[in-house]
N, C-alpha and C positions, 0 to 999 in steps of 0.2 A: 503494499499500499504506499502511496506517496506521502511525503511529509506535508500534511495539510495545515501545518502551523506557520506556513509562510504567508506574508502579506506584502502588498504593493501600496505604497503611499505616494499619491501624486498631489503636488501642491503648486500654487502659483498665485500671483495677484489677480484679482477679478478682471476678466477680459482677456487673459493670456492664452485661453484655449484648453484649460485642464479638464473641464467637463467633456468637451468634445473628444479629447485624447483618451479619457477613461472610458467613454462609450465605445470607442474603437477597440480598446483592449478587451472590454467585456464581450464585444461581438466576435472577436478573433481568438479568444482563449476560453474554450468550453468550461473548464473547471474553475474559472474565476467569477466570484460573485461580489457584488457591490455592497459595501457597508453603508447602510442607511443611517445617516446622522440624525440627531435630535436637534430641534431649535425651538426658540421661544417667539419667533415671529408669526405673523398671520399667514395662513395658507393662501397661495395664489390660485386663481381660477383653474389653471391647468395642472395643478399639483394633486398628488394622491397620498393620503395618509399611509405611512408604512412602506411606501414606494419611493416617494420624493424625499420625505423627511418623516420623522416622528414629531408631530406638532404638539407643543404643550405651552401652557401659560408660563409667564415668568415665575410665578409661585411654585408651580409643579417642577420647573427646571431647578430652581434653587433648593427645593426639598431633595431632589435626586443628588445634587452636589453634596448636601449635608449627609446623605445616606451613602456616600462614596460609591455611587452607581456608574460613574464615568471613568473611562480610561483616560480621557482628556476632555477638556472643555475650555472655551474662551468666551469672553464677552467681546465679541467682534466690533459691535457698535453699541452705543448706549442702549441698554435694555434689550439687546439682541444677542442672546446666548446660542452657541452652537457647541455640540459635543458628541462624543462617541460613547454609546452605552456599552458596559462590560457584557450585558445580556445579548447584544447584537453580535459581538465577536464570538461568543459561545454558540449562538444560534448557527452561525455560518460554519464554524469548525465542526459542530455536531452533524452537519451535512457533508463533512469531509471535503470541503472546498477551500480554495485559496481566497483571501480577502483583498478587495480593491478599495482603497480610501481616496476620496476626493475631499481634501480638508484644507483648513486654514494653515498657514505656514507654522505658526507656534504650536498648533495641535499636531501637525505632522512631525515636528521635532520632538515633542513629547512622546508620541507613539513609537518613534524610532528609538528613543532613549530606553523605553520600556522593553521593546522586543529585539533590539540589537541585530544580530546577524540573521534572524528570521524575517527581517523587514528590509525591503529595497525602497529607498526613498528617492524620488524624482522631482526636481524643481522644473516647471515649465516657465521659461523666461521670455518675455516679449522682446521683439527686436529693439524697441525703444519705448520710452514713455509716450512719445508722440503717437506711435502706432497704437499703443494701448489706449490712449485718449480717444483715438478715432474709432477703435473698436467698440468702446463703451458708448460713444455717441451713436454709432450705427445701430445699436440695439434698440434705440428709441424707447427705453424703459426706465431710464435714469434721469432724475432732475439735475440741474447744474450743480446744486449743493452736493448731491449724491456723487456726481462725477468728480467734483473736487476732492471729497473725502476719500473716494476710491483711489485716486491718483496719489494723494498724500500717503495712504496706507500702502500703496504699491511700492513706493520708494523705500519705506521701512521694511516691507517684506523681502524686497530684492537684496537687502543687506545681509540676509540670512542664507542666501542661496549656496554659498560655499560650505555650508554645514550638511547638505544633502549629498547622497552617494553619487547622483548624477545630475547634470544640468542639461536640459534640451532647449535650444533657442527655437521658439516657434515663429520662424520667419516664413516657412512654407509648411502648411498644415500636413500635406501628404508625407513629406519628409520627416517631420516631427512624429507623426503616427508611426511610421515605419521604424524610426529610431527607438521609440518607446516600446514597440512590440519586440524588437530585437533584445533590448535590455531585459525586458520582463521575461521572455522566453528562456534566455540564458540563465537568469536567476532561478526561475522555477525548475530548470533542468540541471541545476547545480554546476553550471559552467561559469567561467570567470566573467564578470561584468565590469 
C-alpha cells in the first residue's frame, strides 16, 4: 500500500493562480484529494458547504480554535478566519488518499513545519505585482479597497517564498501546471524533487 500520509501544500498571493493549478493537479493525479478549509466568511452564491469550504460563524470558528481542532488557522483579514481542521486530514487519510492544500502562505508554512518530509510545499509566484494587479482587476469581483489590501498582502506573502520547497513562476499557466505536476508526481513516487 502507498504511503498515504503525503500531502501537497500549494500557496500563493491571491490572483497568482494557485487554485487553478491545484484543480489541474487534482484532475491529473487520481489518488489526490482536496482538503476543504474552514472559513468564517459568508458563503458566495456558487459555493457549496463541505466542497468549497466548511462555512461557520466567527463564534463557531473561535470555539474550534479554543478546542484545538485546527492543524493551522489564520485571521487573513479582519474577522475573516481560514483554517484546516484536523478532522479533514483524518477524513482524507482514512480514504487512503494524498492530500492537496490550497492555503494561505502562513498556514502553508505551519502545515509544512508539522508534517516535514511528508509534505511538499510549492509557492506559486506571479511574474510581477503589476501582472497580479491586472489579474485581480480582470476578475471583476474585487473592490478597489480589496485590490489594494490584496496587493499589500501579496508583497508580504512573497517575502516568505524562499521558505517553500519549490517556487513556480506562473508566467504561462500551461508551463506552470506542467511544472507543478512534475514536482508532485516525483514527490509522490519518492523521486528527488
